C-alpha positions in Angstrom: 100.6 70.5 125.5 101.3 71.0 129.3 99.3 69.0 131.8 97.6 70.5 134.9 100.4 69.4 137.3 103.0 70.7 135.0 101.4 74.3 135.1 100.9 74.0 138.8 104.8 73.1 139.5 105.8 76.0 137.1 103.3 78.5 138.9 104.7 77.5 142.3 108.3 77.8 141.2 107.7 81.1 139.7 105.9 82.4 142.8 108.7 81.2 145.0 111.4 82.6 142.6 109.9 86.2 141.9 107.5 86.7 144.9 103.8 87.9 145.0 104.9 91.5 144.5 107.0 91.1 141.3 105.0 88.2 139.7 101.9 90.2 138.6 104.1 92.8 137.0 106.3 90.3 135.2 103.2 88.6 133.9 101.8 91.9 132.3 105.1 92.5 130.9 105.0 89.0 129.3 101.5 89.7 128.1 102.4 92.9 126.6 105.5 91.2 124.8 103.4 88.4 123.5 100.7 90.8 122.2 103.4 93.0 120.5 104.8 89.7 119.0 101.4 88.8 117.7 100.7 92.3 116.2 104.0 92.3 114.4 103.7 88.8 112.9 100.1 89.9 111.9 101.3 93.0 110.1 104.1 90.9 108.4 101.6 88.4 107.2 99.1 91.1 105.9 102.0 93.0 104.2 103.2 89.8 102.4 99.5 89.0 101.3 99.2 92.6 99.9 102.6 92.3 98.0 101.4 89.0 96.6 98.1 90.5 95.5 99.9 93.5 93.9 102.3 91.1 92.0 99.2 88.9 90.7 97.4 92.0 89.4 100.5 93.7 87.9 101.2 93.1 84.2 104.3 90.9 83.7 107.5 93.0 82.9 108.4 93.2 79.2 110.9 90.8 77.7 114.4 92.1 77.5 115.1 93.2 73.9 118.5 92.1 72.5 120.3 94.7 70.7 123.6 93.8 68.8 126.5 96.1 69.7 127.2 98.7 67.1 130.3 98.2 65.1 133.2 100.6 65.9 133.6 103.4 63.4 136.2 102.8 60.8 138.5 105.5 59.3 138.3 106.0 55.5 141.2 104.7 53.4 143.8 107.4 52.8 143.7 108.9 49.4 146.7 110.6 47.5 146.1 113.9 46.2 145.8 114.2 42.4 149.1 115.7 41.6 151.2 113.2 43.5 150.0 110.2 41.8 152.8 107.6 41.2 152.8 105.6 38.0 
């Protein structure tokens, strides 16, 4: 990835920019940050694997059942009283 001269040049530049007092502190912070990124990515991968395993062992969801809509209620036909019959 990087050759030995590349690493040496970057190291000398970092030492000149940040000084011998701040450089170790910055490298510790960078190491903590990298460790946190690795822990987060590992927990993400393990959670995804756990979810995939859980979905493989779970029964498939039931197929949706189609139910036709119920017809609207109709009113009975009006009837005439027996005494008012028209002939």
